[in-house]
C-alpha positions as CSV (number, residue, x, y, z in Angstrom):
1,M,40.7,-29.3,-2.2
2,G,39.4,-26.4,0.0
3,E,36.7,-23.9,-0.8
4,S,37.6,-21.2,-3.3
5,L,37.7,-17.6,-2.3
6,Y,34.5,-17.2,-4.3
7,D,32.8,-19.6,-2.0
8,R,34.4,-18.5,1.3
9,D,34.3,-14.7,1.0
10,F,32.4,-13.2,-1.9
11,Y,33.4,-9.6,-1.1
12,A,37.1,-10.4,-1.1
13,W,36.7,-12.4,-4.3
14,A,34.9,-9.5,-6.0
15,N,37.6,-7.0,-5.0
16,E,40.3,-9.4,-6.1
17,Q,38.7,-10.0,-9.5
18,A,38.2,-6.3,-10.0
19,A,41.9,-5.6,-9.3
20,L,42.9,-8.4,-11.7
21,L,40.6,-7.0,-14.5
22,R,41.9,-3.5,-14.0
23,A,45.5,-4.8,-14.1
24,G,44.7,-6.6,-17.4
25,K,45.5,-10.0,-15.8
26,L,42.7,-11.9,-17.5
27,A,44.5,-15.2,-17.4
28,Q,44.4,-15.0,-13.6
29,A,40.8,-13.9,-13.4
30,D,38.0,-16.2,-12.5
31,I,36.2,-15.7,-15.8
32,A,33.5,-18.3,-15.3
33,N,32.3,-16.9,-12.0
34,I,32.7,-13.3,-13.2
35,A,30.4,-14.1,-16.2
36,E,27.9,-15.8,-13.9
37,E,27.8,-12.8,-11.6
38,I,27.3,-10.4,-14.4
39,E,24.4,-12.5,-15.7
40,S,23.0,-12.5,-12.2
41,I,23.1,-8.7,-12.0
42,G,21.2,-8.6,-15.3
43,R,18.5,-10.9,-13.9
44,S,18.3,-8.8,-10.8
45,E,17.7,-5.6,-12.9
46,K,14.8,-7.4,-14.7
47,R,13.3,-8.6,-11.4
48,E,13.5,-5.0,-10.2
49,L,11.6,-3.9,-13.3
50,V,8.9,-6.5,-12.5
51,E,8.7,-5.3,-8.9
52,R,8.4,-1.6,-9.8
53,L,5.7,-2.4,-12.4
54,T,3.9,-4.6,-9.8
55,A,3.8,-1.8,-7.3
56,L,2.5,0.6,-9.9
57,L,-0.2,-1.7,-11.2
58,R,-1.3,-2.6,-7.7
59,V,-2.1,1.0,-6.9
60,L,-3.7,1.6,-10.3
61,L,-6.0,-1.4,-9.7
62,Q,-6.9,0.1,-6.3
63,W,-7.5,3.4,-7.9
64,Q,-9.8,1.9,-10.6
65,Y,-11.7,-0.6,-8.4
66,Q,-12.1,1.4,-5.2
67,P,-13.0,4.9,-6.5
68,G,-14.5,5.9,-3.2
69,L,-11.1,5.6,-1.6
70,R,-9.2,7.8,-4.1
71,D,-7.3,10.5,-2.3
72,R,-4.2,12.7,-2.6
73,T,-2.0,10.1,-0.9
74,Q,-3.0,7.5,-3.5
75,R,-2.4,9.9,-6.3
76,L,1.1,10.7,-5.0
77,T,1.9,7.0,-4.5
78,I,1.1,6.4,-8.2
79,A,3.2,9.4,-9.2
80,E,6.1,8.1,-7.0
81,H,5.9,4.6,-8.5
82,R,5.9,6.0,-12.0
83,L,9.0,8.1,-11.2
84,R,10.8,5.2,-9.6
85,L,10.0,3.1,-12.7
86,D,11.2,5.9,-15.0
87,H,14.5,6.2,-13.1
88,H,15.1,2.4,-13.2
89,L,14.5,2.4,-17.0
90,A,16.8,5.4,-17.4
91,D,19.5,3.5,-15.6
92,N,18.8,0.4,-17.7
93,P,17.4,1.5,-21.1
94,S,17.6,-1.9,-22.7
95,L,15.0,-3.2,-20.2
96,S,12.3,-1.2,-22.1
97,S,12.3,-4.0,-24.7
98,R,11.4,-6.4,-21.9
99,A,8.4,-4.3,-20.7
100,P,5.7,-6.5,-22.3
101,E,7.1,-9.6,-20.7
102,A,7.6,-7.8,-17.4
103,M,4.0,-6.4,-17.5
104,A,2.6,-9.9,-17.8
105,E,4.5,-11.1,-14.7
106,A,3.8,-7.9,-12.8
107,W,0.1,-8.1,-13.6
108,T,-0.3,-11.5,-12.0
109,L,1.5,-10.3,-8.8
110,A,-0.4,-7.0,-8.8
111,V,-3.8,-8.7,-8.9
112,I,-2.9,-10.9,-6.0
113,Q,-1.7,-7.9,-4.0
114,A,-4.8,-5.9,-5.0
115,Q,-7.0,-8.7,-3.8
116,R,-5.3,-8.7,-0.5
117,D,-5.3,-4.9,-0.1
118,T,-8.9,-4.4,-1.3
119,G,-10.7,-7.5,-0.1
120,L,-12.2,-7.8,-3.6
121,S,-12.4,-11.2,-5.3
122,R,-10.1,-12.4,-8.1
123,S,-13.0,-12.3,-10.5
124,T,-13.3,-8.6,-10.0
125,F,-10.0,-8.1,-11.9
126,P,-9.2,-8.9,-15.6
127,A,-7.2,-12.1,-16.2
128,T,-4.7,-10.2,-18.3
129,C,-3.4,-6.7,-18.0
130,S,-6.1,-4.2,-19.2
131,Y,-3.7,-1.3,-19.4
132,P,-1.3,-0.7,-22.3
133,Y,2.3,-0.2,-21.1
134,E,2.3,3.4,-22.6
135,Q,-0.7,4.3,-20.5
136,V,0.7,2.8,-17.3
137,I,3.8,5.0,-17.4
138,S,1.9,8.1,-18.6
139,P,1.4,10.7,-15.9
140,D,-1.9,11.5,-17.5
141,F,-3.4,8.0,-17.1
142,W,-5.9,7.4,-14.3
143,P,-8.0,4.3,-14.9
144,E,-11.7,4.7,-14.4
């Protein structure tokens, strides 16, 4: 048996499945792969949350642990990351309930990135996130 359209040409498969669903032809739709793709999209949105938190936490760590290098660019970068995170959560409000889990994942990545960017040792940074989520997203929070 040859490869299915799903395996040969994902784009064509996706368009075919969308047409079948719109036409109400559920019996002809590839339900198993449609469900798998929908779940995959959900995982991607969570990964995006972790990536956005990682970027924000990395810059907050640089802000806190390299005060002599604070400048307007760094302040604007923090504001930008907060805004991007806010937009992502506005598009995916149910992800807010996953924020504590995402913060823990993001913290580990942010510390590695901050070590690379600052040249500071791992022992400089706390083992677990020292910022509450509400502070991280607050435009008034600037760690000292």
